N, C-alpha and C positions, 0 to 999 in steps of 0.2 A: 750171574752171581749164584754161587752154590748155597745150599741151605746152611752148610757149616759156616761159610764166611758170613752170611747174613746173621747167624746166631752170635758170632763173635762181635759183629758191629753193634747189635742190640745190647749185648752184655757191656760193651765199652761205653755206650751211651748211658746205660743205667748207672754204671760206676761213676761217670763224670757228673751226672745229675746228683748222685748221692754225695759226692765230694763237695759240690757247690753248696748243697743244703747244709752239710756239716760246717763249711766255712762260714756261711751266713749265721748259723747258730753260734759259732765260736766268736765271730765279730760282735754279734748282738750281746752275748753274755759278758764280753770284755769292754763294753762301751764306757766312755767317760762323759761327764757333763760337758756339753758343747758350748764352751765360752768363746772359742776362736771366731766362728762364723757369726756370732752375735755381738762381737765387739764393735765399737764405733768405727766408722769409715770402712765397713765391710758391706756385705749384702744383707741389709736389714730393712724392715718394713718402713715405708714412707721416706726412703732415701732421697727422693726428688723434692721433698717439702722442706723448706729452710728459710731462715731469716734473710732479708735483703742484705743486711750488713751484719756479718757474723762477728762474734766476740773474738778479739785478738789480744786483749790484755786482761790481767787479773782473772785468769781462768779459774772458775770455782772448782773446788774439790767436791766431788759428788760420791757419796756412799750409797750404793744401791743394794737392796735386798736381792738375793740371787734370783728369786722368781720374777722380779721386775727388771732384770738385767737387759733383756732384749729391748724393752721399752725405754729404759734409761739410756741405752746406747743410741737409740734413734733420736732422743732429745739432745744428747751431746752432739751428735752428727749434724742435727738441724740448726744448732745455735752457735757452735764453736768452729772457728777457722781451723782446718786440719793442720795447717802449717805451724800452729802454736799449741796444738794439743800434745801434752806430755803425760799421758796415762793418768789424768786427774780423776777418771771414773774407776771406782773400786767395787768389786762384788763381794758382799759379806752377808752374814745372817741378818734376819730381820732385827733381832735384838741389837746386834752390832751397829746396824744402820741408825737406829734411834739413839743408841748410846754415843755415837759419833757427834751428834748434835748436843746432847747433854754435856759431853766432855769438851766441846768446842774443837773437835778434831776436823770435822768436815764443814763446808759451807752449806751444803744441801744434802738431805737424805731422801731417798725415794723408796717407799715400802708400803706394804699393806698394814692391816691391823697388827698391833703388838700385844704382848701379854698384859693381863690386867694389872700386874704388879708394876711393870714398866710404864704403863699408861698413867698410873697414879703419880709416878715420879714426874712424868711429862706435864701432867695437869698442875703440878705444884710449882712449875717454872713458868712464870707469866711471859717470859721473853720468847718462849718457843711457840712457833706458829705451825699448825698442821692444816694444809689446804688439800681437800680431796680434788684430784685432777682426772681420774679415770676409774674404771671398774673392770676387774678381771673375774673370770669364772673359777669357782672351785669345782673341779671335775672329779667324778668317781669313775673307777675303772676296775675291770675284772680280768681274769685269765682268759685268753682268746679261745680256749677249749670249751668254755662255758657258753651255752646257747642263749643265756639271758641277754637282752639288749636294753632293758629299761627298768627303772625302779621309781616308785614314788618316794617322796621325802619320808613318809611314814614307814615305808619298808626299810629305808636306810636306818632309821632310828631303831627299828626292831632288830636288825642285824647287829648294830653296834651296842645295843643294850642286852644282847644275849638271848633275844627271843626268837632268833632264827639261827639254828645251829648248822645249817647247810653251807655256811660260808665261814671263812677265816678272815675276820676283819683286822686290818692293820691300821695303826694310827701313830701319831707322834706323841712324845712324852708331854704331859701337861705342863704348860708354862713356857714352851719353847718359842711361841709367838708365830706370826705369819699364818700359814695354812692351818696350823693346829688351833689357833685362836678363832679363825673363821669356822672351822669344823665344829668347835665346841658350841658355837651359836646355833648350829643346826641339830646336833645330836648331843643328848645328855649321856656322856660316856663314862660316868663315875664307876659303874660296875666293870666296864670293859678295861679301864685303865689299870686295873689290878692284875692283868694277865701279862706278865713280863715278856714272854716269848712273842707277843703280838704287838709290842711297842717298838717302833722303828726310831732311828736317830736322825733321819732327814728324809726329804721327799724321794731322793734317789733310792734310798734303802727300801722305802715302801714299794716303789715301782719294781725293784729287783725281786722282792719277796712275792709280789703278786705274779710276776712273770714265771716264777718257779713253783707256784702252788695253784693247782687246778681249781681249788675252792677259794682262792684269795680275792680280796676286795680291798681297795685303798683309795686315796685321794691325793690331789696335788693341784696347784694352780695351773690353769690352762697354758699360760705362757711357758712355764717350765716343762710341762708334759709334752706340749706340741712342738716346741722350738729347741729345747735344751736337752731333754733326756726322755726319749720314748723307746720302750722295748717292743719288739715285734710281736711278742707273745702276750701282749695286753691290748685291751680295747676300751674306749670310753663308753660309758653308759648314758643313755638318755635319762633325764630326770623329769618326772611327771610328763613323760612322752615327748620331751623337747630335747633335741640334741644340742651339744655344746659346740656348735660350729660358729664361725665368725659372724655370720648373718644374725643368728639368734642371740649372740652375746651383744653385738652392736645395737640391736633393736630392743634388748633387755627382755626378750621372751624367755630366755633361759633363766630359771628361778634362783640360782645360787650365785649371785654376783656380790663382790665386796670391793670397797674403795681401795685405791692406791693413793697415797698421800705424798705431797711435796712438803718437806719439813725443813725448817730453817729457824734461825734466831733473828728476831726483829732488830736487834741491836747490831747485827752484822752489817758493816758499811760497804761490803762489796756490791757495787751497783749492778753487777751482772746477774745477781740472784733475781732481782725484780724483772730484768729483761727476759730471763728464761721463764719465769712464772707468767708474765704477761703474754709471752708467745704461746704458752700452753692454753691460756684462756681465750686466745684469738681463734678466728675461723680456721686459719692455717694449723694452729695447734690441735684443733678438733679433728681436722683431716688426718694429722699425724697419728692421733690416738686411734682413730678408726682403722687406719692403714696397718696398725699393729694388732688388729682384732680385738680391741678393747671398746667398752662403752664409754661415752663421754658423760660428764656430770650434767644432769639436767636434760639429758637427751630423751 
């Protein structure tokens, strides 16, 4: 093999590698939220865990907050006979999930904390029951080019309150619900919320902004970030030196955990609501929760 030929081969290999890298970047930058592989009766966590006799009649309509969608799908898959499932599970915003119960649209809603305003409405309706069934992690992440791997909760507060200008913190608009409500319980972001260019409209938008900003930092629920929309140019942070992996979430060593609720009306006479709730409270249900990388209540 001549030196000239070897040089051509090396150049060709470099060009191919560069083309692959560009393709990966293009695909990553044009990603969509992954609903398909997280839908019921697909490849989701705990698919081998199920009721002995699955629900085949009066299939409940379930409105799931987007961040809880993989978990909600696994509940549907574990309790409902696939032959009778007709897309009764819907993925919506946290506020829409709660509102579906207020307006008697859905039989069940599955979601994390909602906004304070909406919670006041819920509290004034005696018929609505909110049962905590699991806990998900609120994870913080930065651009992958950043060498930082861990923050304390106090350091997060400093960044989001404008006391550390080395980072560009992104957050959701106040009152959106879900991850923003949980975030507000960690960080007093009154000063930050007045910076319009750093207010995102959903968790996907936060992840996109951090992926495209070397100094960016943001947050999302772990189910969403790990299963539904993760950009290659971002990385999760340890909080108080604890990583947000499944083991630390299930054992509750990770410090930023928040409830996921099973929400319904006590006056709803669909018998399958109780069947699904009782399943989640059972040992099998706890196995399903942990198979999804969530902490059980009272674990």
